[in-house]
N, C-alpha and C positions, 0 to 999 in steps of 0.2 A: 654552354658552364665552362666555368673556369676550370683551372687543374685542384685547386684550393677553393673549398666552399667555406666560409666562415659562418655562413647560417646552420651549419649542417651539427652545430656545437660539438665541436674537436673535442676530445679525451686528453686532460695535458695532464703530464704526473707532476705531484706536486713537491718534489726535489729534481735536482737539474740532472739532464741527461749527457752524459759524457758523451764527447767526441774527440777522437785523436786525430794529431795533424800527421802527415808522412813527415820523412827525416828531413831534420833541419828547415821546417817551413816555418817555425815560431817564432823567428827572430821580428818582421814586422809586426808580431802582436805584443812580443814585449815592450815595443816602442810604441804602442799603444794606438795601431792603425786598426780604425774598426770595423773593415772590410775582409772575409774569410771568403773566398770563392769555392768553388766546389772542387775543383781541380786540387786543392791543397789539402783536403780531407783524406784522410785514409778510411774512414767509414764515412758516407756521405749523409745520414741521416733521413734519406727518402722517406722512412716510414713514421717519423715523426709529425706533429702535428704544427700548422701552421703557428708561430707563435709561442712555442714551445721552449722554454727556459736551458738552456746549454753548458755544460762548463767546457771550456776548449781546453784540450791537455796536449802535451807535445808528445813525441812519438814515443819516450819513456814514461809516459805516464805524469807528467808534472803538470800542475794545474798552472795553468796560463791566462785566462779571462773567462768572462761570463758573456753571454749576450742571448740573442732569439735565433734562432731557425727557421726557414722558408725552403722547406723541400722542394717548392717548385721553382724557386729562383738559382740562379747561376752563383748569385752572390748570396750563397749559403746561410751565412751566420752575419750576424751585425752584432757588435761586439759594446758594452755599456758600462762594463766593470771591472777593474784589475785587483781589486781585493776581494779575496773571499769572503770578508764578512757582507761585502755589500750584494743586498737580496732584490733580486727585480722585481718591482710591484709597481701597486700605483703611488705608494710613496715615492719611489725614485724620480717616476716622473712629475710628479707633483714638485720635490726639489728642484730638478733637474730645471723645468719651466721657470720656478720663483727666479732661479739663478739666471737666465736667459733674460727673462724682464727685468730685473735689478741691474745687468749689466750695459743695457741699453742707457742709462741713467748717469753713467760713468763719462759719457763724450756727447755733448752737444745731444740731449734728448729732441725729438720731434716733439713740437707743441698739439693741442689735443685736434686740431684740426689740419693737422700732417698726416704724412704717410711715414712709416716706417716699417724693417724688418724686426719682430719681435723673438723669433728663433729660426737661426738657419744650420739646420739638422745636424750633420758632423761637428761642426765649427761650436756650437751649444752641447756636445755632448748626448743631443737625441737623433742621432742619426736614422733618418726616415721620416722625421715632420718640417716642414716649412711654415712659419705663420707669419702674415702680415697683415699691418695693421693701416686701413685706413680712413682717417677721420673716427667716427664711431663705429665702425664696422670691419670684419676681419675676415681674411682670404685663408684658410689654412688646405695646405697642399700634402697628403702624405704619398711619400715614395717606399714604404717598406711594408709588405705586406704584413709581418709578423708582427709589427707594434698596432695595426688593426683590432688586435685583441684587448688593448687599453684604451682606442678612441674615444670611448664615452667619457671616461674618467679625465683623461687629458682635456676634452672639449668642456666638461662643467668645471674642470678648475680653471680653465683660461677665462671663462666668461665670469667667474665669481673672481677672479682679480681684476677684470678690465672693469667690472662692474663700477668699483669705487673709484677707479681714476679720474683723471682730468678728461679723457674723451668718452668713457664711458664703453658700452657694447650692445650696439642695436641688433646686430645680426651678426652671425658665422655662417661662412659657406664653405664647406667641406668638400674635398676633390680629391678623385684618383683618376688621373688622366688614362687615354684608354691604352697608350704606349706603355705605361708604367703599369698599367693592369696585365698587358700581356707579358713583360719581362717577369712580374712577381706572382702569375697565377693565380690573380683574384678579379674580383668584378669592379669594373670602373665605378664611380662615385660623383655624384653631384647634386647635392642636397643642401638644406639648410639645418644645422643644429638645432635640436627641440622643435623644428618644424615653424621658426621663427624666423620671418624672410622677408627683403623688399624687392619691388617688381622694379624699380627705378635706379639708375647708377648712382652711385656713391659719390659725393662731391667731396674734395679735399684740396688742400695747398700744396705749393713746391716749387720752390724757387720765385717766388712771388706769384706764379699765378694759379689761378682759379681753374681745376683738371677734374674728372670724372672718370670713373672707374667702373664697369661690368665685372662686378666678382663670380657671374655664372658663365658666361661667357670668352672673357677675355685668357689673354695666355697665363701659364701658370697659376697663380696667387688673382690674378686678375690685370697684373701690369707689372712693372719692371723698375725696382726702386734703386738698385745698386749703383747705377749711373748717375745720379742725380747730382752729388757735387764734382763729377766730372763733367755735366752739362754746365755747371757754373763756372768752373774752372776756364772750359774752351771759350765760353762766352767773353770770356775777360781780354782774350788775343783776337777778336772776332770785327770790334768795334769798326765802320766804316766801311767793310769787305762784304764783296760777292761772295754768298756760300753756297757750296753744295753739299747738302746732309744725304748722304747714301746709305740705305738700308734705316729710313729713318722712323719705321714703327708710327710710332702715335705721335711723331714731330719732339722727340725730348730735346734732342742737342740742337736743333733748330729752333723750336720754339723760344728756348731760352735766348739762341743767339740774337733773336730777331728782337726780341723784349729789349736786350742789352746794347743797342745798337749797331749791328749788322745793318749794311747798306739793302740787302737784300737776300733772300735764302729762297733756294729750293731744294724740296724734301723729294726724294725718291725713294720709292718701296714697290716690291712684286704685290702686295694686300691692298687690295682699295679697299678694303673695311678699316682695315689700319690707316690708310689716308683720310677715309671720310670722318673718322673718329680726330685725326691730328688736325683736319680743316674746322670743325666743329668745336675745338680748343683755341685755335686760332681766333674766330670770330668770337666767343667768349669772351677773350681776353683782350678782343678790339686789335690782334695784331695784323698787319696789313702788308706788310714787307714778306709777306711768306705766299710761295706758292708749291704745289704739290703734282707730284708726276708719278703715274704708274708704270714700271718698267723692271725687266729684270738687271740686277746692278751690272753685271758683266756686259751684257749686251750693249746697255744704256752705255756705261762709260767709256767703251770701244768704239761705238758711234760717235759720241761728243768728240775723243779724240781725232777721228777720220773728218769730220768737222772742222778741227782747229778751235774746239770752244776752250774757252780759260776761266776760272774763277780764282779770285784773292785768296779761298781756305777751301779744303774738303774734308768732310768729317767722312767715317769709316767706321760704321757699328754692325756688323754682319749678325747672321745668326751663327750659333755654332757650328762648327766643320768638323769638329773632331767628337764624334762619342766614345770612343774607344781609342786603346792603343795601337790597333792597327789600322786606325785611320788617319793619323798624326802625319804621313810623309803629304797624304794627299792635302790634305788640311794646310799644311805651309806650303803646297804650290796652289793654293786657291788665296792663301795670304797675299803670297807673292803675284800673281797673275791683278790680284783686285787693286793692290797698292800701288803697283806699276802703273797701270791704266790712271790712277788718280794722281798721280807725281805728273803724268803727261798733260793734266789740265791745270798746273800748277806752274805760273813766274817765278821767275828768280824770286826769293825772298818770300813766297806762297806758305800758308800755312797748310800742315796737314795733321789733323787729329784722328788716330787711328788705333781700333781697337779692337779684342779678341776675348771672347766668352769660352774659349775652348780650356777647360782644365786640363785637357792632356797634352797643349802645345805648353810648352812650360816659357818663364819672360825671357831666359837666354833664347828658347827656339823663336820667341816672336823679332827678340830685338837681332837676333842673327839673319832671319827673313828680310828684316829693312836693310840691314847693311847691304845684304847678297842686291835686292833692288836699288838701292843707290849705285850700286857698280855696275848693273846692268843700264842702269839710265844715265850713267854719269853726272851723276847729280850729289850734291851734298846735302846731307839732311842733319840738322843741329837739333837736338832734343832740349825744349825746355823742361818738360815734365814725363816725370815715370810713373804712373799712378796706377792704384787699384780701386777695388771698392768702397763703398762708403763706411765707416766705422761700426753701424747694424750689421755688417756682412764679415764679421771676423773670419780670420783664417786659423783652424788647428793645425800649429806647428807639425802634430803627429800625421796631419794627413792634408799631402801636400794638395791632393786633388782639387781642397778648398780654398786653393791662392788662385783660382779661375780665371779672373778678370784684370786684363791687361788694358789699359788708354796712355797711350804717347799723344803729346802732345809736341808739335816739330816745326822747323821752319827747314822750307826745302829751298837749295840754291842750284 
């Protein structure tokens, strides 16, 4: 049983409950950062219902912002309003969702048979929900227990909005993964909204490839969309080259590189299930110049270096190494080790495409790590591009953690 059982019909106060901050803790929230951790509060709200609307006050009692409380989470309050006239209700969620969908039409919107992120949590002022569309189906991931109070209203409005769009809306998969559920003190969720579901993978197009995603058992909302433009940009440097794609997952970088003229691609990942999906995608798109190998990225790169193996290009797209600020130092050491091993496999003039999806590792931290790798290996690293995610993964300036994805394309001498 979770710490917070939403099925128990919790009692909510009609008026926002005031929660006071400790002295001098108001400044991030005056700058509109949406996360209030329990240690910042003078009164922690442990007796409040999950999803209770609260007014955040500074230590002197001045109104700061309005949000939702989750007494079971260390991220105790998520803020959604910085004007006292703004009410937190179904109308707010509907208007925010409308704005998020409209935002995607401003820059190269995806076609009806393609995939795109429709809502990116804090970056769309909807902290705690991520929505991805794959052709005519949608994956929704809730990461905030308090927002589940309005889950059905949000999903019903989403389905209504997409029903009349060029893509339509055949089904919506709703998920709260077990790790999030533990942190939020709620039950894990995995079901089709309104019991309208599908058994087969969802087909969609991306970067000229025919792909498929399993909305029920795939990562996050089913797949990863943030790197898709980086896949294409990186491929432009790899024509005629022998490429090693490390932590390839479903083959995103490698498949696009192979499709766009790489001489050969070897994809490496520790998940055999991910590699099987990548091979299915390669077969589906009749891509024959790519192979896949199961193995730990650190161990395999070390073994390749000891054998004297070389590639014309190495792509590094590892999983998140830092989930909290306390893990940043260890994450930077892991990135340093991984990139140093990759550089050992490159001849002068080789291409390195290296990524980090750890939001706690800043862009300057990541570049300084590469500087250190070049110094230690006595190699020059010349950067072509310093990229982020696709525009449908916008960055909220007030929430620097949303600037999480780094993708550096460089040449190594």
